[in-house]
N, C-alpha and C positions, 0 to 999 in steps of 0.2 A: 503494499500500499504505499502510495506516495501522496504527501500533502503539498497544498499549493503554496504553503508558507511554511518558514523554519519553526520546529516547535521549540520553544524556549523553556529551560527549567532553571529553579534557583533554589538553593539550600536555605532553610530557616536557621536562625542561632541555636544553640543548644538550649534546652529547657529541661527541667526535672521530669522524669518519666513518670505518668500518673499511677503506674502499676508496681514500681519498684523503687523504694527510696536509694539514694545513692547512684542510681542509673539516669544518665543523660540521654535525651532524645532529640533528633533533627528530622526534619522532613524534606524529602525532595518533592516539589510542588510544581504544576505548570497549570496555565490557565486554558479553559476551552476556547476554541477559536469559535467566530460567529456562524461559520459556513460548515464546517466539517466535525462539528461537536459528536455526533454519533459515530462517524468512522474513528475519531481519536478515542473515544471510550471503548469501544469494541477492540482496538488494539491494545490499550494501555491497562485494561482490567485484566487482560491475558498477561501482563507484565508485573502484576502485583499491586497495582495502583487501586485507589477507592475513589469516590465522588464526594466532595463537600461542596455544596452551593454550584458555583460555576468554576470551582477548581478540582483538580487530582492530585492526588498527593500519595506518599509511601514512606514509611517511617524509615530512618535511618539510625542504626546503632553501631557501636564499636565491635559487637559480635552480630554477625548479618543473620543468626540463627536465633537470636533473642526474640524477635517479633517477627511472624511469617503470616503472609497472606494465605487464607485457607479457603477451599471450595469442597463441595460435597459432589461425588459423581452420581448423578440422579438416576441413570439407567441401572446402576448396580446396588443402589441403596435398597435394603430391606429392613423394615422395622424390627426392632427387638422386643421382646415380650412387654418391658415397661412402658415402649412407645406405643406399641398397640393398645395398651389400656389407657393410656392419655389420649389417643386417636379417639377410641370408643367414648370416651367420658364426655368428649366434646362436639359429638355428631349433631347436637341439636342446635349449636350455633349457626347463624348465617353469616356467610363472608361476602362482601361485596367491594369491588375495586372502583375506586373513583380516581380521576385525574387528580393529581397531588394539589389540593387546596387546604389549608388550614381551616378548622373551624374551632370555635370555643369549647365546644364539647370535647373535642379531641384534645385541646390544650389542658382542660380540667384534669383529664384522665393521666396526660402526661406529666403534669406538676406533681400530681400525687405519687404517681410511680418514681420519678426521679427522686423527690425529696425523701421518700421513705427506703428506697434501694439504693440509691446513689448520691446521698446527701453531702459527702464529701467530694464529689466530681466537678467537673468542669462545667456541667449542665444545670446543677442544682438551682443557679440564679437565674436561669433563663426567662426572660419576659415573654409576654405575647408577640410582640414585635419579633423577638429571637426565634421563637418556634415557628411563626408564619414565614419568616425568612428562610428557615431551616427546609420547610416542607414545599413552600411555593417556587422557591428558586431553582430551578433545574433546566438546562437546556437540551434534554434528551427526554427519552420516554419513561417517566417517573408516575408513579401511582402511589396512593395510599389505601391500604386494605383494611376495612373495618368489621370486626367481629361482633356480633350482636345477639342478644338471647331472644327469646319468643316475644317478649315483651317490649323490644326494641331498645334496650338497654346497651350502652357501648362498653364492652369489657377488655376490648384490646384491638390494637392497630398496628399497623407494620407499614413503614415507608420503603418502597421497593424501585428499583430500576431494572428495566427490561433490556437485555443486550441480544446480540444475534446467536450466541451460544447457551444463554442462561438467563438468570435472574439474580440480582444483587440485593440482598437485605441490608439496607441502609440503616435503619433504626426500628425498634419495636419496643411497645409499652404494653402494660395491661393492668387490671384492678387486681392490686396485691392483696385485697381481701379475699380473693379467691385462688390463693396461691396453691391450694390443694388440687386445682384442676389441671395444673401444668400448661397454663396458657401460653408461656413463653416456648415451651417444646412445641405446643399444638401448631404454632403459628409457621414453625420452620417446617413441620411435617406437611402441614398445608399448601406451603410453597413448594416442597419437594413434588408432592402429588399434582400441583398445577402445571410445575414445570416439564413433567412427564406427560402430562395431558397435551401440552403445546409441542411436544417433542424437543424440548430443550435439554441441554448435557448437563449443565452445571449450577449448583446454587452456590453463590458466591457469599461466604459468611464474615467477611472482613478479616481482621487480624487476631491471630492465636499466640499467647505468651504462655508457655508450659508453666511458669511459675506463678500465673494469675488465677486464683480461685474462682474469679469473676468470670474469665473465659473457660472454664473446665467445660462447660455444658456443651462446647462445639466438639469435643472429643467424642461425644456419644452418638453422633452423625457420621457413620461409615459407609464405603469409603471415603476418607478425607484425604485430600491432597494439599501440599503446600508448595508455594513459590519460592525455591531457594536454589541458588547457584545457577540462575538464569532459566530455571525448567521447573515445571510442575511434575512433584514426585509424591506417591502415597505415603503418608505417615503410618507408622507401625505402633501397636500399642506397647510392646515391649521396650522399645529404644527411644520413641517420641512421647509416649503419653505416662509410661511407667505404670500402667494399670492393665487388667484384664478385662475383655469384653465381656457382655452379659451373657 
């Protein structure tokens, strides 16, 4: 693929890693072009980049294996017993995809989720304008998928980007009062099912840090591939996770 304009990248100054004290993070960042955004994203997501607003970025650490971009191979994914229970438990939820436009109802759920689950994180003080900017600002095919109960109560939502070979889960949140229903896992299972229905090959789950407990849930969705040393390779439970599969 050849772009009509040079792709410019820049590196951010070092900043404290949000997942490990004493670790420093930089980011490799580039901006979407006005005319080639879809082509840019299709190319760079395959090279471990993620989207935020009108930018694409990839974390940089001294240890290149510390933070890895990961994706699930949709065609080879099979639910484990615990995932099948989560799937069955949430079958009465109604899922509907909308063009990515923020609503106050979503924001209320988002705020509650972030404050209770990630109160020490960068998103804990996000305002309505911040949330609206996160959802609404996208130069590519972005949707927000809402999950509602029979009485039309919004219980979870997921912001996603659709690319030519898969779907990228940008951010998801849910009603933590219903944590026993496994809503976070259910949204991933739903995306895997939808990707398979659309004949897409990958679900991009963002970045994975082995030492981060907050990211441990990603290791439950296999086969999971990581982008490292310039290629996508399957992670193994014994060497990469240090756990055994169910």
